[in-house]
N, C-alpha and C positions, 0 to 999 in steps of 0.2 A: 765791472765785476769780473774776476778771473774765471777762465774756462775750467770746467771740470776735467780731470785727467783723461787724456785721449780724445777730447772733444774740440771742435773748432771748425773753421771753414778753410778749405783748400781749393784753389784754382789750379787745374792741371792743363798745361799747354803741350800738345804732342802732335806728331804727324799721324799717329793713330795706327801704324802698321802692325803686323803680327809680332814683330820684335818688341815694340813698345808695349803691346798688350801683355807680353810675358813679364816685363819689368813693372807694370802697373797692376797686374791682377790681384796681388794680395791687398793693396790699398783700396782698389775699387770694391773688392768683396767686403771690406770693413766699413763701407759707407752705411750710414744710419746710426741710430743710438747715440746721437750727438755729433758724429762726424759728417759734415756736409761737404759734398764735392760738386764742383762745377768743372766740366771738362770741355776744353776748346780744342777741336781737331782742325789742324791746318791742312790746306790743300795746296797743290802746286809743287814745284820742285825746289828751287833755291831762292827765287825772287818773289817778292810780294806784289808785284804788278807787272805790266807789260804782256807781251804775247807769249802764251804758253808754248806754242810750236817753236818759236824762236829760241826759247829757253831750253827746250828739249834738244834742239839741234846743237846749241852751244855745248851742252853737257855730252852729247854723243861725240862731238869732235874732241873734247877734252878727255873723256873716259875711254873712248874706243868702243867698238861694238860688243866685245866680250863683257865688259863691266856694265854697259848700258843694258844688255840683255839680262844679266844677272839681276840688276835692280828692278827691272820690269817684272821678272819672274817672282820676286819676293812680294810684290803687290798682287799680281794676277792669280797666283796659285791659291793663297788664302781666300781671296774674293770669290773665286770659282767654288772653293769648298763650301763657303757660306751659301752660295746660290744653290748648291746641290743638297742643302739641308744638313750639313755635317756639324752644325753648331757654330758659335761665334769664333772668329779668328782675329778680328780687329778690335781696336778700342771702342769704336763707334757702336759696333754690334753688341759688344759686351756691356757697354753702358745702357743700351736699350733694354737688354735682358734684365739688368739690375735696377732699372728705373732711375738712372743717374742723369740729370739734365746735361745736355750737350749743345754746343754750337759749332757749326762748320764755317770756317772762314779762310780766305786766302791770305789776309793781312791781319796778323795778330795785333799790330800796332794801330790799326784803323780806329777812328774815333768811336764808331759804333761798338766795336769789340771792347775798347777801353771803357766805355760807359757800362757795358754789361758786367765787366769785372768790378768796376767801382761800385755798382749797385749790389753786387754779391758781397762786397766788403770782406775779402779773404784775409785770413791770418797769415797764410803762406801761399806763395805761388811756386809751383813745381813744374819745371820744364823737363820733358823726357822725349828725346829725339825730335825736338822742334828744329826745323831746318833754317830758321831765321833768327837774327839777333833781336832780342826783346829790348825795346828802348826804355830809358830811365823813367819816362812818364808812366809806363805800365808797371815797371818794377816797384815804383814808389807806392803802388796801391796795396801792397801786402803789409799788414800791420807788424808782423814779426820778421819778415824777410822773405827772400826768394832763394830757391834751390835749383840746381841743374844736375842731372845725371850725366856723367861723362864716361866714355868707354876707354879710359886709360888711367894709369897711375900718375896723376898730375904731381909735379909740373911737367913731366915728360909727355910728349905727344898731345899738346893742346891743339884745338882745331877740329876738323871734321873728318869723318871716315877713318878714325884712328886705327880701327881693327884691320884695315887695309895696310896702313903704313907700318904697323908693327910686324906684320908678316913679310912685307916687302923688304924690311930691314933685317929679317932673319932673327928677330928677338925670340927669347925663350920664355919670357914672362910678360904679362900685361895685367889688367885688372879693371876695376871700376872705381870711380870717385863720385861721391855726392858732395857738391861744394856750393857755397853761397854765390848767387849770381850778382855780379856787379857790372858796371858799365864796360870795363875792360874784359875782353873775351876770355873765358876760362881762367880767370885770375883771382877769384874770390877765395875766402877761407875754406879749408877742407873740413867738412863735417864728418865724413866717414870714407874709408877706403877698404877695398878687399882685393887681394891679388889673385891671379889665376895663371897657372902654368900653361904654356902653349904646347899642346901635344904635337909630336911629329906628324906631318901630313894632314893636319886638320884643315878643313875648308873654311873659307871666309864666312859662309852662311852658318856653319856649325859653331865657329868661334863666337860670332856675334850673338847667336842664340844662347850659348853657354853664359856669356857675359850678362845678358838680359835676365836669364833665369836666376843667376847669382844675385842680381841687383834687386829683384822683387822683394825678398824679405828685408833687405837692408833699407830700401826706400820706405817700406811700411813701418819698420821699427823706428827709424830716425824721425820721420814726419810726426808720428804719434808722440815721440819723446819731446820734440820741440813744442808741440801743443800742450803737453803736460807741464813742461817747465816754464812755458810762456817766454821762451828765450831761444834764439838761434845762436849757437856757439860753434866755434871752429878754430883751427890753427892756421896761421898764415902760411902760404906756400913758400917753400925755399926760393931764395933769389937765383940760385944756379940750377942747371938741369932742365930749364924750360926751353922748348922749341915748338914752333907752330907748324901744323900740317894743313895744307890746303886741299882742294879737290884732288883725288887721285888721278894720275895720268896713265897713259898707255904704258909708259916705262915702269910705273909702280906695279901694274898688273903683270908685266913680264918678269919683274924681279921676284914677286911672290911665287910665281910659277917655277922660277929657277931654284928657289929654296924648297921646292917640293910641296907647295900648297896649291890648292885648287879654289876656284870661286864657288862652285856648287857641284854636288854629286847626286846620284839617284837617291841615296839615303836622305839627303837634305830635302829633296822634292817630296818624298814620302812624309817627312816630319812636318813640313809646311802644310801638307794635305791633312795629316792625321791629328796633329797636336792642337788642342785648344789652349787659350791663354793660361800660363802657369805651367805648361808642359804636360797637361793632362791629355792622354790619348783618347780619341773618339772611340766609342764602343762599336 
């Protein structure tokens, strides 16, 4: 029997940080009245197994101390704000407030997690800032299909940490793409896109926050639209203009600084401390 308009089951897979909370806030607040959500929050850095200390050391050597400290700050500041009673900052705490079932896992492809998703029987699987490749055996569990939120205008800047790479390249425009997840990384049909002009001197933290706030209504609108139509539609990505970005290097961080961009400013620290998911300031 077809679902009623705007109803259905959605499994969300996310790293759950404050940026992901901005992008997911409208959808999470829409839970209930027929829209059922299952949220899976991943832990760890980039690998789904192995020694965490060794993985952190590998990333420190690749990223350099500046970017490593920046990444740590974007986790620690919102977490401290939650501890100090300033309201939810992360996906996990927002879900607890809203009564949305969650699971914390290091390996989203592990058989136990896969069984939980299968038991939930999602219509759609949505990935937002998931640091891991979701394998076909998990993708196949979504009845209508799978979506990924990507922080660039695909096909340009496929890969990871694209908000770093656009600044390092001195780009004047970027955006967000909601696309179908397929086995090939960031190659699925484009469901929706929204551009964003890059302001002179913007910080990495500020740019990514702007992208995630821009994404929130788009994700909400398109997920509900897919459930209403009972169909995931999109356009194929152009064959040209695609290039892949890997983990940012020390050189990338130097390049963005040469273009007049910073990683984080005092205003960004205050925003991470004061803003609840969706960009709402704490009272």
